[in-house]
Structures are given as structure tokens and as C-alpha cells.
C-alpha positions as a Markdown table, in Angstrom:
| # | Residue | x | y | z |
|---|---|---|---|---|
| 1 | Met | -0.1 | 0.3 | -0.2 |
| 2 | Ala | 1.2 | 3.4 | -1.1 |
| 3 | Ser | 2.4 | 5.6 | 2.1 |
| 4 | Thr | 0.1 | 8.9 | 2.5 |
| 5 | Pro | 2.0 | 12.2 | 1.2 |
| 6 | Ile | 3.5 | 14.3 | 3.8 |
| 7 | Pro | 2.5 | 17.7 | 3.6 |
| 8 | Ile | 5.7 | 20.1 | 3.3 |
| 9 | Ile | 6.5 | 22.9 | 5.3 |
| 10 | Asp | 9.3 | 25.0 | 4.1 |
| 11 | Ser | 11.0 | 26.4 | 7.1 |
| 12 | His | 13.4 | 29.0 | 5.5 |
| 13 | Ile | 12.8 | 31.1 | 2.5 |
| 14 | His | 13.2 | 35.0 | 1.5 |
| 15 | Leu | 11.2 | 37.0 | -0.4 |
| 16 | Tyr | 11.2 | 40.5 | -1.5 |
| 17 | Pro | 9.5 | 42.6 | -4.5 |
| 18 | Glu | 11.8 | 44.0 | -7.0 |
| 19 | Ser | 10.7 | 47.6 | -5.8 |
| 20 | Glu | 12.5 | 46.9 | -2.4 |
| 21 | Val | 15.5 | 45.4 | -3.3 |
| 22 | Thr | 17.7 | 48.0 | -3.0 |
| 23 | Ser | 17.0 | 48.4 | 0.8 |
| 24 | His | 19.1 | 45.3 | 1.3 |
| 25 | Ala | 22.5 | 45.2 | 3.1 |
| 26 | Trp | 23.7 | 42.9 | 0.6 |
| 27 | Tyr | 22.2 | 44.3 | -2.5 |
| 28 | Thr | 24.6 | 45.1 | -5.6 |
| 29 | Pro | 23.0 | 45.5 | -9.3 |
| 30 | Glu | 25.4 | 42.8 | -10.0 |
| 31 | Ser | 23.8 | 40.4 | -7.3 |
| 32 | Pro | 22.5 | 37.2 | -8.5 |
| 33 | Leu | 19.8 | 37.8 | -6.2 |
| 34 | Ala | 18.9 | 41.2 | -7.4 |
| 35 | Gly | 15.3 | 41.7 | -9.2 |
| 36 | Gln | 12.1 | 40.2 | -7.8 |
| 37 | His | 12.1 | 37.2 | -5.8 |
| 38 | Ser | 8.0 | 36.7 | -4.5 |
| 39 | Val | 5.8 | 33.8 | -4.1 |
| 40 | Asp | 4.8 | 33.6 | -7.7 |
| 41 | Glu | 8.7 | 33.0 | -8.6 |
| 42 | Tyr | 9.1 | 30.7 | -5.4 |
| 43 | Arg | 5.8 | 28.7 | -6.4 |
| 44 | Ala | 7.6 | 28.3 | -10.0 |
| 45 | Ala | 11.1 | 27.1 | -8.1 |
| 46 | Thr | 8.8 | 24.3 | -6.3 |
| 47 | Gly | 7.6 | 23.1 | -9.6 |
| 48 | Ala | 4.3 | 24.0 | -7.8 |
| 49 | His | 4.8 | 20.9 | -5.4 |
| 50 | Pro | 1.5 | 19.3 | -5.0 |
| 51 | His | 2.5 | 19.0 | -1.1 |
| 52 | Leu | 3.7 | 22.4 | -0.2 |
| 53 | Ala | 1.6 | 23.5 | 2.7 |
| 54 | Gly | 3.3 | 26.4 | 3.3 |
| 55 | Phe | 6.4 | 28.4 | 4.2 |
| 56 | Val | 8.1 | 30.3 | 7.2 |
| 57 | Phe | 9.4 | 33.8 | 5.8 |
| 58 | Ile | 12.8 | 34.7 | 7.3 |
| 59 | Glu | 14.2 | 38.0 | 7.3 |
| 60 | Thr | 16.3 | 39.6 | 4.4 |
| 61 | Asp | 18.8 | 41.3 | 5.8 |
| 62 | Arg | 17.7 | 44.7 | 5.4 |
| 63 | Lys | 19.9 | 47.8 | 6.0 |
| 64 | Asn | 19.7 | 49.0 | 9.3 |
| 65 | Asp | 22.7 | 51.3 | 10.0 |
| 66 | Asp | 23.8 | 49.1 | 13.1 |
| 67 | Ser | 20.5 | 48.6 | 14.4 |
| 68 | Lys | 20.0 | 52.6 | 14.6 |
| 69 | Asp | 17.6 | 53.0 | 11.4 |
| 70 | Trp | 14.4 | 50.6 | 11.4 |
| 71 | Thr | 13.1 | 52.1 | 8.0 |
| 72 | Ala | 14.1 | 48.9 | 5.9 |
| 73 | Pro | 12.9 | 46.3 | 8.6 |
| 74 | Leu | 9.7 | 47.9 | 9.0 |
| 75 | Glu | 9.0 | 48.2 | 5.4 |
| 76 | Glu | 9.7 | 44.3 | 5.1 |
| 77 | Val | 7.0 | 43.8 | 7.7 |
| 78 | Gly | 4.7 | 45.9 | 5.7 |
| 79 | Trp | 5.6 | 43.8 | 2.4 |
| 80 | Val | 5.0 | 40.3 | 4.5 |
| 81 | Arg | 1.5 | 41.9 | 5.9 |
| 82 | Arg | 0.3 | 42.4 | 2.3 |
| 83 | Ile | 1.1 | 38.6 | 1.6 |
| 84 | Val | -0.4 | 37.4 | 4.7 |
| 85 | Ala | -3.8 | 39.9 | 4.3 |
| 86 | Gly | -4.1 | 39.0 | 0.4 |
| 87 | Glu | -3.7 | 42.8 | -0.4 |
| 88 | Pro | -0.9 | 42.7 | -3.2 |
| 89 | Lys | 0.2 | 45.5 | -4.9 |
| 90 | Ala | 0.4 | 45.4 | -8.7 |
| 91 | Gly | 3.6 | 43.9 | -9.9 |
| 92 | Glu | 4.6 | 42.2 | -6.7 |
| 93 | Gly | 4.4 | 38.8 | -7.7 |
| 94 | His | 1.6 | 37.2 | -5.4 |
| 95 | Ser | -1.9 | 37.2 | -5.4 |
| 96 | Ala | -4.8 | 37.2 | -2.6 |
| 97 | Glu | -5.1 | 33.4 | -2.8 |
| 98 | Asp | -1.2 | 33.3 | -1.6 |
| 99 | Ala | -2.1 | 34.7 | 1.8 |
| 100 | Ser | -2.7 | 31.1 | 3.5 |
| 101 | Leu | 0.9 | 29.7 | 2.5 |
| 102 | Cys | 2.8 | 32.2 | 4.9 |
| 103 | Leu | 2.3 | 30.2 | 8.0 |
| 104 | Ala | 5.4 | 32.1 | 10.1 |
| 105 | Phe | 7.2 | 35.1 | 9.8 |
| 106 | Ile | 10.6 | 36.1 | 11.6 |
| 107 | Pro | 11.4 | 39.7 | 11.1 |
| 108 | Trp | 14.8 | 41.3 | 11.8 |
| 109 | Ala | 15.2 | 42.5 | 15.3 |
| 110 | Pro | 17.9 | 45.0 | 17.1 |
| 111 | Val | 18.3 | 41.9 | 19.7 |
| 112 | Gly | 21.6 | 43.8 | 21.0 |
| 113 | Leu | 19.9 | 47.5 | 22.0 |
| 114 | Gly | 18.9 | 45.3 | 25.2 |
| 115 | Pro | 15.4 | 44.8 | 26.4 |
| 116 | Glu | 13.9 | 48.8 | 26.5 |
| 117 | Lys | 14.7 | 49.5 | 22.8 |
| 118 | Leu | 14.2 | 45.9 | 21.8 |
| 119 | Ser | 10.4 | 46.4 | 23.5 |
| 120 | Glu | 10.2 | 49.6 | 21.6 |
| 121 | Tyr | 10.7 | 48.1 | 18.2 |
| 122 | Leu | 8.4 | 44.8 | 18.8 |
| 123 | Ala | 5.8 | 47.6 | 19.7 |
| 124 | Ala | 6.5 | 48.9 | 16.2 |
| 125 | Val | 6.8 | 45.8 | 14.4 |
| 126 | Glu | 3.1 | 45.0 | 15.9 |
| 127 | Lys | 1.7 | 48.4 | 14.4 |
| 128 | Gln | 3.1 | 47.8 | 11.1 |
| 129 | Ala | 2.5 | 44.1 | 10.9 |
| 130 | Gly | -1.6 | 44.8 | 11.8 |
| 131 | Pro | -3.3 | 41.3 | 10.9 |
| 132 | Ala | 0.1 | 39.6 | 9.9 |
| 133 | Trp | 1.2 | 40.3 | 13.8 |
| 134 | Glu | -0.5 | 36.7 | 14.5 |
| 135 | Lys | 2.2 | 35.2 | 12.0 |
| 136 | Val | 5.2 | 36.8 | 14.0 |
| 137 | Lys | 6.7 | 33.9 | 15.9 |
| 138 | Gly | 10.3 | 35.1 | 16.4 |
| 139 | Phe | 12.9 | 37.2 | 15.3 |
| 140 | Arg | 16.5 | 37.1 | 13.7 |
| 141 | Tyr | 19.6 | 38.9 | 14.1 |
| 142 | Leu | 22.4 | 37.6 | 11.9 |
| 143 | Leu | 25.6 | 37.2 | 13.8 |
| 144 | Gln | 27.5 | 35.4 | 11.0 |
| 145 | Asp | 28.9 | 38.7 | 10.0 |
| 146 | Lys | 29.1 | 40.4 | 13.4 |
| 147 | Pro | 32.4 | 41.2 | 15.3 |
| 148 | Asn | 33.5 | 38.1 | 17.7 |
| 149 | Gly | 31.5 | 38.7 | 21.0 |
| 150 | Thr | 28.5 | 40.6 | 19.6 |
| 151 | Gly | 25.8 | 37.9 | 21.0 |
| 152 | Leu | 27.8 | 37.8 | 24.5 |
| 153 | Thr | 27.0 | 41.5 | 25.3 |
| 154 | Asp | 24.8 | 41.9 | 28.6 |
| 155 | Ser | 22.3 | 43.8 | 26.6 |
| 156 | Phe | 22.1 | 40.9 | 23.6 |
| 157 | Ile | 21.6 | 38.1 | 26.3 |
| 158 | Asp | 19.1 | 40.5 | 28.1 |
| 159 | Gly | 17.0 | 40.6 | 24.8 |
| 160 | Leu | 17.2 | 37.1 | 24.2 |
| 161 | Lys | 15.5 | 36.9 | 27.9 |
| 162 | Leu | 13.0 | 39.6 | 26.8 |
| 163 | Leu | 12.3 | 37.0 | 23.5 |
| 164 | Gly | 11.8 | 34.4 | 25.9 |
| 165 | Arg | 9.5 | 35.9 | 28.1 |
| 166 | Lys | 7.5 | 37.2 | 25.3 |
| 167 | Arg | 7.3 | 33.4 | 23.8 |
| 168 | Phe | 9.2 | 34.4 | 20.6 |
| 169 | Ile | 11.5 | 31.9 | 19.3 |
| 170 | Phe | 15.4 | 33.4 | 18.2 |
| 171 | Asp | 16.5 | 32.3 | 14.6 |
| 172 | Val | 20.6 | 31.5 | 14.8 |
| 173 | Gly | 22.7 | 32.7 | 11.9 |
| 174 | Ile | 26.6 | 32.0 | 12.4 |
| 175 | Asp | 29.0 | 30.7 | 10.2 |
| 176 | Gln | 31.8 | 28.3 | 11.3 |
| 177 | His | 33.1 | 27.9 | 7.3 |
| 178 | Arg | 34.2 | 31.4 | 7.0 |
| 179 | Arg | 34.2 | 32.6 | 10.5 |
| 180 | Gly | 36.2 | 29.6 | 12.2 |
| 181 | Arg | 35.1 | 27.7 | 15.4 |
| 182 | Ile | 34.6 | 30.7 | 17.6 |
| 183 | Gln | 31.4 | 31.3 | 16.3 |
| 184 | Leu | 30.3 | 27.8 | 17.4 |
| 185 | Glu | 31.9 | 28.6 | 20.7 |
| 186 | Glu | 30.2 | 31.7 | 21.2 |
| 187 | Leu | 27.0 | 30.0 | 20.2 |
| 188 | Val | 27.1 | 27.7 | 23.1 |
| 189 | Asp | 27.7 | 30.3 | 25.6 |
| 190 | Ile | 25.0 | 32.5 | 24.4 |
| 191 | Ile | 22.7 | 29.7 | 24.8 |
| 192 | Asp | 23.9 | 28.8 | 28.4 |
| 193 | Arg | 23.4 | 32.8 | 29.5 |
| 194 | Ala | 20.4 | 33.3 | 27.7 |
| 195 | His | 18.9 | 30.0 | 29.7 |
| 196 | Asp | 20.7 | 30.8 | 32.9 |
| 197 | Gly | 18.3 | 31.5 | 35.9 |
| 198 | Val | 15.4 | 31.5 | 34.0 |
| 199 | Asp | 12.1 | 29.7 | 34.5 |
| 200 | Glu | 11.7 | 26.7 | 31.8 |
| 201 | Asp | 8.6 | 28.0 | 30.3 |
| 202 | Asp | 10.4 | 31.4 | 29.8 |
| 203 | Lys | 13.5 | 30.2 | 28.2 |
| 204 | Val | 14.2 | 31.6 | 24.5 |
| 205 | Val | 13.9 | 28.8 | 22.0 |
| 206 | Phe | 16.7 | 28.7 | 19.6 |
| 207 | Ile | 16.2 | 27.3 | 16.0 |
| 208 | Leu | 19.7 | 27.2 | 14.3 |
| 209 | Asn | 19.9 | 27.7 | 10.5 |
| 210 | His | 21.8 | 25.9 | 7.8 |
| 211 | Leu | 23.7 | 23.5 | 10.1 |
| 212 | Cys | 25.7 | 26.3 | 11.5 |
| 213 | Lys | 27.4 | 26.7 | 8.1 |
| 214 | Pro | 30.2 | 24.0 | 8.2 |
| 215 | Asp | 32.8 | 23.8 | 5.6 |
| 216 | Leu | 31.8 | 21.3 | 3.4 |
| 217 | Thr | 35.1 | 21.7 | 1.3 |
| 218 | Ile | 37.0 | 19.7 | 3.4 |
| 219 | Val | 37.7 | 15.9 | 2.9 |
| 220 | Asn | 38.9 | 14.5 | 5.8 |
| 221 | Gln | 36.9 | 13.9 | 8.4 |
| 222 | Thr | 39.9 | 14.1 | 10.7 |
| 223 | Asp | 40.3 | 17.9 | 9.8 |
| 224 | Pro | 40.1 | 20.1 | 13.2 |
| 225 | Ser | 36.9 | 21.8 | 11.3 |
| 226 | Phe | 34.7 | 18.9 | 11.1 |
| 227 | Ile | 35.9 | 17.9 | 14.6 |
| 228 | Ala | 34.9 | 21.2 | 16.1 |
| 229 | Trp | 31.7 | 21.6 | 14.2 |
| 230 | Arg | 30.7 | 17.8 | 15.1 |
| 231 | Thr | 31.4 | 18.4 | 19.0 |
| 232 | Ala | 29.6 | 21.7 | 18.5 |
| 233 | Met | 26.3 | 19.8 | 17.1 |
| 234 | Phe | 26.3 | 17.3 | 19.9 |
| 235 | Thr | 26.8 | 20.0 | 22.4 |
| 236 | Leu | 23.8 | 22.4 | 21.2 |
| 237 | Ser | 21.6 | 19.4 | 20.9 |
| 238 | Lys | 21.9 | 18.4 | 24.6 |
| 239 | Cys | 19.9 | 21.6 | 25.2 |
| 240 | His | 15.9 | 20.4 | 24.3 |
| 241 | Arg | 14.9 | 23.9 | 23.3 |
| 242 | Thr | 17.2 | 24.0 | 20.2 |
| 243 | Tyr | 16.1 | 23.1 | 16.8 |
| 244 | Met | 18.1 | 22.5 | 13.5 |
| 245 | Lys | 17.5 | 23.5 | 9.9 |
| 246 | Leu | 18.3 | 21.1 | 7.5 |
| 247 | Ser | 19.2 | 23.8 | 4.8 |
| 248 | Gly | 21.5 | 26.2 | 3.2 |
| 249 | Leu | 24.2 | 23.6 | 2.2 |
| 250 | Phe | 24.7 | 24.5 | -1.1 |
| 251 | Glu | 26.6 | 27.7 | -0.3 |
| 252 | Glu | 29.1 | 25.6 | 1.7 |
| 253 | Met | 29.8 | 23.2 | -0.9 |
| 254 | Pro | 33.0 | 23.2 | -3.4 |
| 255 | Asp | 31.9 | 24.7 | -6.6 |
| 256 | Thr | 32.3 | 21.5 | -8.2 |
| 257 | Leu | 29.8 | 19.3 | -6.2 |
| 258 | Lys | 27.0 | 22.5 | -6.1 |
| 259 | Thr | 26.2 | 21.2 | -10.0 |
| 260 | Arg | 26.4 | 17.6 | -9.3 |
| 261 | Ser | 23.4 | 15.3 | -9.1 |
| 262 | Ala | 21.6 | 14.8 | -5.6 |
| 263 | Glu | 22.8 | 11.2 | -5.2 |
| 264 | Glu | 26.3 | 12.5 | -5.6 |
| 265 | Ile | 26.1 | 15.4 | -3.4 |
| 266 | Val | 24.2 | 13.3 | -0.4 |
| 267 | Ser | 27.4 | 10.6 | -0.9 |
| 268 | Ala | 29.7 | 13.7 | -0.4 |
| 269 | Ile | 28.3 | 15.3 | 2.7 |
| 270 | Leu | 27.0 | 12.2 | 4.3 |
| 271 | Pro | 28.7 | 12.4 | 7.2 |
| 272 | Trp | 27.8 | 16.0 | 8.2 |
| 273 | Leu | 24.0 | 14.8 | 7.5 |
| 274 | Ala | 24.6 | 11.9 | 9.6 |
| 275 | Val | 25.9 | 14.1 | 12.6 |
| 276 | Val | 23.0 | 16.1 | 12.7 |
| 277 | Val | 20.3 | 13.5 | 12.6 |
| 278 | Ala | 22.2 | 11.7 | 15.4 |
| 279 | Ala | 22.5 | 14.5 | 17.5 |
| 280 | Phe | 19.0 | 16.2 | 17.0 |
| 281 | Gly | 16.7 | 13.3 | 15.8 |
| 282 | Pro | 14.0 | 13.9 | 13.5 |
| 283 | Ser | 11.7 | 15.5 | 16.2 |
| 284 | Arg | 13.9 | 18.6 | 16.3 |
| 285 | Ile | 15.2 | 18.7 | 12.6 |
| 286 | Met | 13.1 | 20.6 | 9.9 |
| 287 | Phe | 13.2 | 20.9 | 6.1 |
| 288 | Gly | 14.3 | 24.3 | 4.9 |
| 289 | Ser | 15.2 | 25.3 | 1.5 |
| 290 | Asn | 16.9 | 28.8 | 1.7 |
| 291 | Trp | 15.3 | 29.8 | -1.5 |
| 292 | Pro | 16.3 | 31.7 | -3.3 |
| 293 | Val | 20.0 | 31.8 | -2.2 |
| 294 | Cys | 20.0 | 28.2 | -2.9 |
| 295 | Thr | 20.1 | 29.3 | -6.7 |
| 296 | Val | 23.2 | 31.0 | -6.8 |
| 297 | Asp | 25.6 | 28.7 | -8.6 |
| 298 | Val | 22.9 | 26.0 | -8.6 |
| 299 | Gly | 20.2 | 27.3 | -11.2 |
| 300 | Glu | 16.6 | 27.3 | -10.9 |
| 301 | Asp | 16.3 | 23.5 | -10.0 |
| 302 | Ala | 18.2 | 24.2 | -6.7 |
| 303 | Trp | 14.9 | 23.9 | -4.5 |
| 304 | Lys | 13.8 | 20.6 | -6.1 |
| 305 | Lys | 17.5 | 19.3 | -5.9 |
| 306 | Trp | 17.5 | 20.0 | -2.4 |
| 307 | His | 14.2 | 18.3 | -1.9 |
| 308 | Arg | 15.7 | 15.1 | -3.3 |
| 309 | Val | 18.8 | 15.6 | -1.2 |
| 310 | Val | 16.4 | 15.7 | 2.4 |
| 311 | Glu | 14.4 | 12.9 | 0.8 |
| 312 | Met | 17.5 | 10.8 | 0.8 |
| 313 | Val | 18.6 | 11.5 | 4.4 |
| 314 | Cys | 15.1 | 10.1 | 5.4 |
| 315 | Asp | 15.7 | 6.8 | 3.5 |
| 316 | Phe | 19.5 | 6.8 | 4.6 |
| 317 | Ala | 18.3 | 7.4 | 8.4 |
| 318 | Gly | 15.7 | 5.0 | 8.0 |
| 319 | Leu | 12.8 | 6.9 | 9.2 |
| 320 | Gly | 9.8 | 5.6 | 9.3 |
| 321 | Gln | 6.4 | 7.9 | 8.0 |
| 322 | Glu | 5.9 | 9.3 | 11.5 |
| 323 | Asp | 9.4 | 10.7 | 11.9 |
| 324 | Gln | 9.4 | 11.7 | 8.2 |
| 325 | Ala | 6.3 | 13.3 | 9.0 |
| 326 | Met | 8.3 | 15.5 | 12.0 |
| 327 | Leu | 11.1 | 16.5 | 9.5 |
| 328 | Trp | 8.9 | 17.8 | 6.8 |
| 329 | Asn | 6.3 | 19.6 | 8.7 |
| 330 | Gly | 6.0 | 18.4 | 12.5 |
| 331 | Thr | 9.5 | 19.8 | 13.7 |
| 332 | Ala | 8.4 | 23.3 | 12.3 |
| 333 | Lys | 5.0 | 23.3 | 13.7 |
| 334 | Lys | 6.3 | 22.8 | 17.2 |
| 335 | Ala | 9.3 | 24.9 | 17.1 |
| 336 | Tyr | 7.8 | 27.8 | 15.4 |
| 337 | Asn | 4.1 | 27.4 | 17.2 |
| 338 | Ile | 2.0 | 26.8 | 13.9 |
| 339 | Ala | -1.4 | 26.0 | 14.3 |
| 340 | Ser | -2.1 | 22.4 | 12.7 |
């Protein structure tokens, strides 16, 4: 008997209209991500997958002048509001029928400014979001490109504790590949300090992006980089309020691997995949595509290729129907508090 198709929640995508692309910190006219990347383009990238239940919209690194200017991040909140409310502007690449696809929204937040300014910002997001506020399940502040120690200041830790008290999660973006093991070590300390002395229900939930960006160009598992990453994965997984996204790995691969078949990719990166499955288990791992970033150097079939990679992870790990359902949608529902 054929198994029942499992609905898919894509836990990590970025969307923006062409009219707002210049407000991003990463924008240059030559960027392969310049131009419009909206719901229409995303649907096409998935091949109009029949079992796509929806997505989690992750902030897209809008300009903020080191947290001093909130104009562009709040503009993004307005953009998501139009998607959720089914009120598109002409040419923005989505329709009223797309409103139900956005299951959760993770805006940027100036966490390092401390609880008082962070509370002021949250109030501004709530006002700007309007009917989309109920979709705001947490916030992100990228640490991957910030100076060492950014997430360990007292104000940052106090900001994380505020998010926990308000039942918001924190999406974590760090980069071991380019920044080294210190980002892993600091993340362990950040989580320890954010939870220290906090009642269990008030402890902020951490959702880790992209396996913390390991270096997938190395070929020897005795390499110090792999050992440091593997050790960190098991250490981070000991905290039951941490979750991991199975996402974003194309960007960490050597160029020669990115364009190979899904089968060849799985064979090459299986050591990393196996560690994450062993450390976190299917109940704390979730599928994410990192679209449209995944298309850079991989092409428009990147979403479908990554979907196939994750299917093979399920097969290699011998996951049953229930565990597969957790990986494809259940973990995202639990971690982001998405109503069934």
C-alpha cells in the first residue's frame, strides 16, 4: 500500500519585491539575487509542488545602520503584511490566494540594543504588521558577519531573555565555514547565558540555520574544522530548546559539487548529515530550502534538488512515516508554534 503523501513546510525562505530590493544590505546591481523574488517565483521554483503546505518567511537582511535605522526592516514587515492579508500591490508577484502560504514570519530585530529598545521595536512591528502580527513567531539578528562577542554582551543576552518571556523564538545565523570555531563556541555560551536563571517556560527557543554553516569543502573527517563542528552539534543538541534546519548547504559546498546530482551530493556530505540526524533526531530537525539563496551557482532547479537530498536523508536514516512527517512539517509546527 502506498504511503500517504506528507505535507511540506519550507522552514526557511526569503521573499522581496523588485521595488524594495535596493533596501538590502547585500544588494549590488550585479548580485544574482537582485530583481524580484516573490511568491510567484517561489512557486515556480518548487515546480508547484502538490504537497507544499506553506513556508516560514525569514527576514532578508535589510539595511539598518547598525540597528539605528529601522525604516527598511519595518518596510519588510509591511511587505509581509500585504502577503498575509491577501492585499498585493500590482507587480509584486503574489495574489490574494497566496495569503495562506505564509505560516510564520521571522522579522529582523535589534536584539543587542537591550530590552527597553527591543520592546519599543516590537511595538513598532506589531503596529506595522496589523493582521500579520499573529504570524510573527520570533525574530532574527544575523551574527554570522558581526564582530566576535556581539552575541555575548549583557544587552544582547537580556534581549534574548525578553524574547523568551514573550514566547518568541530566536533564529540563529552563524558561519563556522568563514568565521571559524569561535562562532560555534560563542553560540554555546550564548544559549547557556540566555537560559541561566530563567524559568523553563520563559527560556527562549533557538532555531539554528543551515547546520551552522560547516565547511563542506574539506574531505578528511579528521580535519579540525569537522571535529569542532561535530563536537558543537552534540553540545548544542543537549539543550532541548534548540532545533536545527536542514538547509543552506549548497552555499558551503565546493563549486564542483554544487552542480552534481542530488545522489552525488548526499554521498559527499553524508558525514555532516549523519551527525545532525544523530545529534538532534527527526523531532528537532526541519526541512528548509533557503530559497532563493540556494539558486546561486546551482540554478533554478535548486529547490527540487535540495528536496531530493532531504528525501534521501530520510531513506539513509531509515526514518519511518511518523519521523519523516516530523522532519517535513511537524518539527517546524512545534518549534514555530504553527497551528495545525
